[in-house]
C-alpha positions in Angstrom: -18.9 -15.1 49.5 -21.3 -12.3 50.6 -21.2 -9.1 48.7 -22.3 -6.0 50.6 -24.1 -3.4 48.4 -25.1 0.1 49.2 -28.6 1.4 48.8 -30.1 1.2 45.3 -30.7 4.9 45.1 -27.0 5.7 45.7 -26.0 3.5 42.8 -28.3 5.4 40.5 -27.0 8.7 41.7 -23.4 7.6 41.0 -24.1 6.4 37.5 -25.1 9.8 36.1 -21.8 11.4 35.3 -20.0 10.6 32.0 -16.8 8.5 32.3 -13.9 10.7 33.1 -16.0 13.7 34.0 -15.3 15.7 37.2 -17.6 17.7 39.3 -16.9 21.1 40.6 -18.3 22.8 43.6 -21.2 24.0 41.5 -22.2 20.4 40.8 -21.7 20.6 37.0 -19.8 17.8 35.2 -16.7 18.9 33.5 -14.3 17.3 31.0 -11.0 16.2 32.4 -8.3 18.9 32.4 -10.7 21.8 32.8 -11.1 24.1 35.8 -13.7 26.7 36.7 -12.5 30.3 36.9 -14.4 33.5 38.0 -17.2 34.5 35.6 -18.0 30.9 34.8 -15.5 30.5 32.0 -13.8 27.1 31.6 -10.0 27.3 31.5 -8.0 24.4 30.0 -5.3 23.3 32.4 -1.7 22.7 31.4 -2.0 19.0 31.9 -4.9 18.8 29.3 -2.6 20.3 26.7 0.2 17.9 27.1 0.2 15.2 24.5 -0.6 11.6 25.6 2.8 10.1 24.8 4.5 12.9 26.8 2.3 12.1 29.8 3.2 8.4 29.6 6.9 9.3 29.5 6.5 11.5 32.6 5.1 8.6 34.5 8.5 6.9 34.2 10.5 9.8 35.5 11.3 10.6 39.1 9.1 13.2 40.8 11.2 16.3 40.4 12.3 15.5 36.9 8.7 14.9 35.9 7.7 18.3 37.2 10.5 20.0 35.3 9.7 18.2 32.1 6.0 19.0 32.4 6.8 22.7 32.9 9.1 22.8 29.8 6.5 21.0 27.7 3.8 23.4 28.8 5.9 26.4 27.9 6.5 24.9 24.4 2.8 24.3 23.9 1.9 27.9 25.0 4.5 29.4 22.6 3.2 27.3 19.8 -0.4 28.4 20.5 0.6 32.1 20.4 2.2 31.8 16.9 -0.7 32.6 14.8 -1.1 32.4 11.0 -0.3 36.2 10.6 3.0 35.8 12.3 3.8 32.7 10.3 3.0 34.6 7.1 5.2 37.5 8.2 8.1 35.1 8.9 7.7 33.3 5.6 7.3 36.1 3.1 10.3 38.4 3.7 12.9 39.9 1.5 16.6 40.8 2.1 17.5 44.4 3.0 18.8 46.2 -0.1 21.9 48.3 0.1 21.0 51.8 1.3 23.3 54.8 1.3 23.1 56.5 4.8 22.0 60.1 5.0 25.4 61.1 6.5 27.0 60.4 3.1 24.9 62.9 1.2 24.0 65.4 3.9 27.2 65.6 5.9 27.4 68.6 8.1 24.5 70.4 6.5 21.8 68.9 8.8 19.7 71.4 10.6 18.8 71.1 14.3 15.6 69.1 14.5 13.3 67.4 17.0 13.8 63.6 17.7 12.3 61.2 15.1 8.9 59.8 15.6 8.1 56.1 15.1 5.3 53.7 14.3 4.9 50.1 15.4 5.1 48.7 11.8 5.1 49.5 8.1 2.0 48.4 6.4 2.2 50.3 3.1 4.5 52.2 0.8 3.7 55.4 -1.0 5.6 56.1 -4.2 6.5 59.7 -5.1 8.7 61.7 -7.5 10.7 64.6 -6.5 9.6 66.8 -9.4 13.2 67.7 -10.2 15.1 67.5 -13.5 15.8 64.1 -15.0 19.1 64.6 -16.9 21.4 64.3 -13.9 24.6 62.4 -13.5 24.2 59.8 -10.8 27.5 61.0 -9.3 25.8 64.3 -8.6 22.9 62.8 -6.6 24.2 63.7 -3.1 24.3 67.4 -4.1 20.8 67.2 -5.6 19.5 65.6 -2.4 21.0 68.4 -0.4 19.0 70.8 -2.6 15.8 68.8 -2.0 16.5 68.8 1.8 17.2 72.5 1.8 13.9 73.2 -0.1 11.8 71.2 2.3 13.5 72.3 5.6 14.2 75.9 4.5 11.6 76.9 2.0 8.8 74.9 3.6 10.2 75.0 7.1 9.8 71.3 7.6 11.8 69.6 10.4 13.5 67.2 8.0 13.2 65.9 4.5 9.8 64.3 4.1 10.7 61.1 2.2 12.0 58.1 4.1 14.0 57.0 1.1 15.0 58.4 -2.3 16.0 56.3 -5.3 17.9 57.7 -8.3 17.7 56.6 -11.9 20.7 54.3 -11.5 18.9 52.3 -8.9 20.9 53.6 -5.9 18.8 53.9 -2.7 19.4 56.8 -0.3 18.2 57.1 3.3 16.0 60.2 3.6 14.4 61.1 6.8 16.4 60.6 10.0 15.5 57.9 12.5 17.1 54.7 11.2 16.9 52.7 8.0 15.6 49.6 9.8 13.0 51.5 11.9 9.4 52.3 11.1 10.1 56.1 11.0 7.0 58.4 10.7 7.6 60.4 7.5 6.2 63.6 6.1 5.4 62.5 2.6 1.6 61.8 2.2 -0.7 64.1 4.1 -3.1 62.0 6.2 -1.2 58.8 5.8 2.3 59.2 7.2 1.7 56.7 10.0 2.5 53.0 9.4 3.8 53.9 5.9 7.1 54.5 4.2 7.6 57.2 1.6 9.9 56.3 -1.4 10.7 59.1 -3.8 12.0 58.6 -7.3 14.5 61.3 -8.1 13.2 63.1 -11.1 9.9 64.0 -12.9 7.9 61.2 -14.4 5.0 62.8 -16.2 3.3 61.2 -19.2 5.7 60.0 -21.8 8.8 60.2 -19.7 10.9 57.0 -19.7 11.1 55.3 -16.3 14.4 53.4 -15.9 14.1 49.7 -15.0 17.0 50.2 -12.4 14.8 52.7 -10.6 11.7 50.6 -10.5 13.7 47.5 -9.5 15.2 49.3 -6.6 11.8 50.7 -5.4 10.5 47.1 -5.6 13.4 45.7 -3.6 12.9 48.4 -0.9 9.2 47.9 -0.8 9.6 44.1 -0.5 11.9 44.4 2.4 9.9 47.1 4.3 6.6 45.4 3.9 8.0 41.9 4.7 8.2 42.8 8.4 4.4 43.1 8.7 3.7 40.2 6.3 2.1 42.6 3.8 1.7 41.3 0.2 2.8 44.1 -2.1 0.1 43.2 -4.5 -2.7 43.4 -1.9 -4.7 46.1 -0.1 -4.3 47.5 3.4 -6.5 49.5 5.8 -5.1 52.8 6.9 -6.7 55.5 9.1 -6.5 59.1 7.8 -5.0 61.5 10.3 -5.8 64.7 8.3 -8.9 65.9 6.5 -6.8 67.5 3.8 -6.1 64.0 2.4 -8.6 62.3 0.1 -10.3 60.9 3.3 -11.8 62.6 6.3 -9.8 62.6 9.5 -10.4 59.4 11.3 -11.8 57.6 8.3 -10.5 54.2 7.4 -9.3 53.9 3.8 -8.5 50.7 1.9 -5.5 51.4 -0.3 -2.9 49.4 -2.3 0.0 48.2 -0.2 2.2 49.9 -2.8 0.4 53.1 -3.7 1.0 56.2 -5.6 1.0 59.5 -3.7 -2.1 60.5 -5.6 -4.1 57.6 -4.0 -3.9 59.2 -0.6 -3.7 62.9 -1.5 -5.0 65.1 -4.3 -1.9 65.5 -6.4 -0.4 64.5 -9.8 2.5 62.8 -8.0 4.2 60.4 -8.8 3.4 61.3 -12.4 1.5 59.2 -15.0 4.6 57.4 -16.3 5.7 56.2 -12.9 2.1 55.4 -11.8 1.8 53.1 -14.9 4.8 51.1 -13.6 3.3 50.5 -10.1 1.8 47.1 -11.1 5.3 45.9 -12.2 6.8 47.2 -9.0 4.1 45.3 -6.9 4.7 42.1 -8.8 8.5 42.3 -8.5 8.3 43.1 -4.8 6.0 40.0 -4.3 8.4 37.8 -6.1 11.3 39.1 -4.0 9.3 38.1 -0.9 9.0 34.6 -2.3 5.3 34.8 -2.8 3.7 32.5 -5.4 2.7 34.1 -8.7 
């Protein structure tokens, strides 16, 4: 039998590309499943991302069903690719929301007219404060005490609202402070220069050196911090980067500061708040919050 062959030079020219490689209009060899886009970048096609067994199964399906299955598979692959390690960490290390008494319970009809709340995209850090008010209170009297704090800040200082996002009493009860929603990332007015992407938690009382700090209070602060920081995947024992918005803080306006995720007021602003006794308990609060998030010790 006679075999007809083409010219020898043509055989040499056809032998150059690697097996499975395709050539584009520019003449360059490309791996299967890639396409050229403007600017010269290679874009992986949907087919290249579909696993081999799935492609084999698609070959056994009727045409329309195969197209539908391919589209669904591609969507699943794309979604998996967009779930990065940070989102996975945020989903893994979370804590349940603790019980919070709404501001309507303690403020009632005494609220002043105020502008709409402002919001941030997330909560990256918590600043711990004390209210610098007397310690010997009955926990049943806390709503009246909070109304006094609110009146002092909105009346005496002419603020638009109470500055703290939350207030915790010595019995461990958590109260909503600033308006805007317990579940939201409400921009507070608690730490000059660092009110954005933070939550301000105030311990009701004065916790200077030598003052006992109730465990119920620190446990409640830890539970609240664990819940608030869990949404952003922040480890309460770690550090975060925050941008100062005010030169009256410890950092110039626009400067990036690396601060503890659970910080005392004095770490962002020149003050003695939250008092030496409460500052000394911050390591315990951080560790408890991390444990509540389910983080390894």
